[in-house]
Residue, then its C-alpha position, 0 to 999 in steps of 0.5 A: x834207576x833205569x831207563x828201561x821200566x816195563x811198558x815205557x819207552x826209554x827216557x829222553x836224555x838231554x845234555x844242555x851245555x854253554x858257558x855261565x848266565x845262559x839260564x841252564x839251572x833256571x830251565x832245568x827247574x821249569x822242565x822239571x816243575x811241568x812234570x808230575x814228579x821230579x828230582x834234581x841233583x846240584x854240586x852244593x848244598x848251598x845250591x840246593x838249599x836256593x832251588x829248593x826255597x825258590x821251588x818251595x815258594x811256586x808248589x808249597x813245602x809239602x810238595x818239595x824235599x831237600x835232602x843232603x848229607x847233612x840236611x833232610x826236609x822230606x814231606x809225606x808225599x812230595x813231588x819234587x826233590x831237590x838234592x845234592x849229587x852224591x844224596x839222591x835217593x835214586x831208588x825213587x822213581x821220578x818222570x824228570x830227573x836232571x844233574x847239574x854242573x855235569x862237568x864235576x865227572x872230572x873232579x878227582x875228589x867228586x868226580x866218580x859221584x856223578x860220572x855214576x849218576x851220567x850214566x845210570x840215574x834216568x827219569x821215567x820220561x826226561x833226563x837232563x844234564x847241564x854243565x859247560x861245552x867242553x863236555x860235549x864229545x865226552x858224553x856224545x861217546x858214553x852216551x850215544x842216544x844223547x841229545x845235545x842243546x848248546x846255549x850262548x851266554x846272555x850277557x858280554x864277558x870281557x877282561x878288565x885287567x889288574x886293578x888295586x883291590x881299593x880301586x875296584x868298581x861296586x858289585x865286585x866279587x873278589x875270589x880267593x882260595x884260602x879262608x885265611x885270605x878271604x878273611x884278609x880282603x874282606x878286612x882290608x875292603x872294610x877299612x878302605x870301602x866300608x864292608x864286604x860280605x863273605x861267602x865260602x862253601x864252608x858256611x852253612x847255607x843260613x850264614x851264607x844266605x844271609x851275607x848274600x843278603x847283605x850284598x844283595x840289598x846293596x848294603x855292602x858293595x863288596x863280595x869276598x869269595x872262595x871258588x864255591x860262587x862258580x857253581x851256580x850261585x846268582x848273585x847280581x855281580x858285575x865284576x869277579x876279580x882273582x886275588x889268586x890263581x892257585x888254589x890247593x885241590x885237596x892233594x897239591x897246590x897248583x894254577x888254576x885251570x883255563x875252564x875253572x878261570x871261565x867258571x868263576x869269570x862267568x859270575x859276572x854280568x846277569x842276564x842281559x847285563x855284560x860284566x867284566x874280570x880281572x886281577x887284584x892284589x898279588x894275582x899276576x895279570x892274566x896272559x892273552x891267549x887264557x884271557x881269549x879262551x875265557x872271554x870266548x869260552x873256548x877250553x879244552x874238552x873233557x877227554x875222560x870222567x873219573x870213575x870207581x865201580x858201584x857194585x861193590x863186594x861186601x862178602x870180605x874186606x879184601x873183596x871189598x877192597x879188590x872191587x874198589x879197584x876194579x877198571x873200567x874198561x870202557x872208553x872215555x873212563x878213568x879210574x880214580x885216584x885213591x878217595x878219601x873213603x878208601x884211605x881210611x877203609x885201607x887204614x882201619x882194616x890193619x886194626x886188629x879190632x876192626x879186623x876182627x868185628x868184620x868178618x861178616x857181610x853186615x860188618x863189612x858193609x857197616x865199615x864202609x858206611x862209616x869210612x864214607x863219613x864226610x870230614x866236614x872239621x878237615x882234621x887229620x886223617x887219625x882223628x877222622x879215622x878215629x871218628x869213623x872207627x867209634x861210629x863202626x864200633x857203635x853200629x855193630x855193638x850191641x845195641x847197632x846204634x849211636x846212642x844218646x850216651x854217644x851223641x850227647x856229649x859231643x853235641x854238649x861240646x858245640x852247644x855254645x855260641x861264644x867266641x870269634x869267628x873261628x871258633x864258632x866255624x870250627x864249631x859249625x863243622x863239627x854240628x854238620x858232621x852230627x847232622x850227617x849222623x843224625x840224618x841217618x835212621x839206621x845209624x841213631x837212636x832217635x834219629x828224628x829227636x837229634x836231626x832238629x836239635x842239630x838242626x837248631x843248633x846249626x840255624x843258631x850259630x849260623x845267626x851268631x857267626x852271621x853276626x860276628x863277620x858282619x861286625x868284623x867285616x862290615x861298618x854298617x854306618x860307612x855302607x849305609x852312608x856310601x849307599x845313600x850318597x850313591x842314590x841321592x834321591x832314595x837317601x834319607x837324611x834329617x835333623x831332629x828336633x835336639x840337632x841329631x843329623x841321621x842319614x840312613x837311619x845312621x847317626x852321623x852327627x849333632x847340629x849346634x845353632x850353624x855348627x855342625x859337628x861330625x862324628x868321628x869316624x874308625x877310618x879314613x874312608x869313614x871320615x870321609x864318607x861322614x863329611x860327604x853325607x853330612x854336607x847333603x844332610x844339613x847344608x840345607x838347614x844350615x843355610x835356613x839357620x843362616x838366613x834366621x841369624x842375620x834377620x835376628x834381633x839383638x835380644x837373641x844374642x848373647x856373648x862370654x867373658x871368653x870371647x864366645x858369641x851364642x846365637x838363642x842360647x847356642x854357641x855360633x861364633x867367637x870373637x877374633x881377641x887378641x893378647x893386648x885386647x881387640x877394639x871391642x867398638x869394631x869387632x871381628x868374628x869367625x863364624x864357626x863351622x864351614x858348611x852353608x853357603x858363602x854369602x849367607x855365612x857372611x850375612x850372618x858374620x856382619x849381623x854379629x859384629x853390628x850386635x857387638x858394636x852396638x853391645x859395646x857401645x851399652x856395656x862400655x858406655x862410658x869408654x865409647x862417650x870417651x873415644x868419641x869425644x877424643x876423636x871428635x876433638x871435643x877433648x884437647x889439651x892435656x885432658x885430651x892425653x889423659x883420656x887417649x891413655x884411659x882408652x888404649x888401656x881399657x879404662x884404668x890406668x897407674x896414677x904415678x904415670x899420669x902424676x905430672x899431668x895431673x898436677x899440671x890440670x886447671x880446676x877447669x880441665x879437672x872438672x871436665x874429666x869428672x864430666x866423662x865420668x873420670x876418677x882420679x885416685x891416690x894410687x889409680x885413674x879409672x872409668x868406675x863405670x867400666x867395674x860393673x860386671x855386665x862391662x867387665x864380662x863384655x871387655x873380657x871377651x876382646x883379650x885372648x890372654x886367660x882369664x883372672x877369676x873374679x875376687x874381692x881379695x888378693x891375687x898372686x901375680x902370675x909370672x908373666x905381668x897381664x896385659x893393662x886391657x886384661x887388668x882393666x876389664x878385671x878391675x885390677x891394678x898390678x903391685x909387685x907381687x899381687x893383683x889387687x881390686x883397684x877399689x881395695x886400693x883406693x880404700x886402703x889409701x883412705x884408711x890410712x889418710x885417717x890414721x895417720x899413715x899406718x893401717x890399724x888391725x881394724x882396717x886391715x880386718x876390713x880389707x881382708x889382708x894381713x899385715x904382711x901383705x899390704x906392708x909389700x903393697x904400700x911399697x909397691x904403691x910407692x911413687x918413684x921419688x920415695x923409692x929411690x936411693x939417695x944419690x952419691x955424694x949427697x949430704x948426710x942427715x944430721x940427727x939432732x944432739x949428736x956430736x957433728x950437730x953444732x960442726x954443721x952449724x958452723x959450716x951451714x950455708x946461707x938460707x937460700x932465697x925461696x922460689x916463687x912458685x909458678x901460677x898455674x896456667x889458665x885452661x886451654x879455651 
């Protein structure tokens, strides 16, 4: 559009120049809305979408059009047009026109488009160019009547040096220059810091906006991005870290220029909040002079703008090629290098079929349009040339359009949302190509219908890609917990009635009694975060429960045979048992868990120990009474020694071990033992009261050895003999190869005595033993004397009526006088 419209004064041309964070784009939008109509050209589709949505909120969707290569939202009578620079409909006349990031006139690939807008695009009343201060000399040379307005940065930018990725401050953006590097850094940030959002220029606006929302909301504190964030994308970034200082610019891999570093680093800080920048990962520390340039925004001025002839000759293919090589012939302009569209044109005109078709002016124009198809998929030159040729042949065919038969199979190929990030990204790139084609109404039959289909598919794939990116690079639970830890007063934490503990809606574990069982994290970071969040969430509740436990009545406690102490039915403490058996009357317990105030935990532990001691007095009453008699001196002499052995063994001993003492007891002493509920059997001496289920279970809780299952039958003895305390607590005796119930052994003795030392079949059935088992038990229970072999040199036993009987009678020694039996001693007084 020209500034020389009939009857109107020349358009006022203003260049607003300055570093990032000077509010240039905001100023342009406000100026545009002050006019009745306007148009703004932006360098990125992402940025165009952001500005479009901002204006829609102020003026309504009916007043604003969005026009990019892949997307067109044009209401019936729009007043304002938000576009990418390449897609600006310059045939429309508007009062205000603005071009953002005008310094891109020096870009090798797109610069000629920005130069054309700088030289020829004008609003009727006002034109505004926004960009870096490096453009001032060139703009003055190319537009003599321009008004230059310089703006200072609203905040300070400083250099923070080199930092490890794991040491970067919160609200940092890490910049890398390849998709693979972005993904690798995002994966590391997820493992070490909880997660990161990902922003790249290749993402669709919908995916990009969803990822930015993750970051802006504070759900993640890190952003991993390409240099796309340098083009005016507005985010609350406090620190920018360069993970590399080299990029591939489409032709070669080169070092970043100082002004490029400044453009990206300038995203740190927002409005009046200062920002910092630095390097990380494998990037080397920046040179002092380079840092000074970035901090002070002092860069070498842009000397020339890329230029390509906009008045192309479409008479013949050679004429078109020749017009593309016309030199600018003006100071400050430089003929741009061969772009992709020109490269495709030179390749396609060598094709005989294309050359044959492209003989008319209309065909040449169509061929040039097909060559300008963007390579969103980043395919090889041959593949992209084949696609351009297909488009050209369809446009010059009988129907002059791309039909449904051409669009449908390509659409169907990408109409699926399975797969991982790379597959979804590739499909989105293919959809962008179809969207670009569908937004050319002169190319496609039923362009409106295909435009709706491709937009809907792009939205669906964008949502799925966002989900995949989030699932891969964001640990939602860890980030929610970290956010809760960083904002203490706003964190929502609670303990449900069933003990489920949540922080910021994320389940972090289960509270059982006073023990918190934390869920296992997927990484060391998550474990640390869970721990911190758990302490904050459950410590107050645990302190309250510890207070309740310390004041609990006896009825609120219980103990299991494995030494677990239950409080209100929940495992709360563990008895400090030993292999040989701890003292149940002086118990020691370990309170489970480690959260809660130390004094409160100590009071709760002492309360449990006090209950165990009193419960021992009830469950092991006979043993307790016997122990008190020994400690007080009420029992003396032989009964005291026998009682002591019973106490040490837990209430059950082998009679053979105390047979001599039993034989020496007086009648009074025997009655004394009986008064303490001690039973003296044929094979054992024990306290029958300790064989009741309650007493057994309680006694077993103080022995750490594996419990012996309760059974009236014989149990095979383990290789390692059980301790006496465990046998006592189980009511068993160790007899050879078997563990047998003490009552069963005494019953066997009674049955043998009633049958003259033999066990009948009925007796074996009554006992539930086999004859072989009974024989083994009887042999194991014999006295030491009965099991002892004859001494060497002892006289052989003479069999009656044998030949040696008479000889034995002749040599028989005189009958020895019988010994006088020692009288029983009187019981000790």
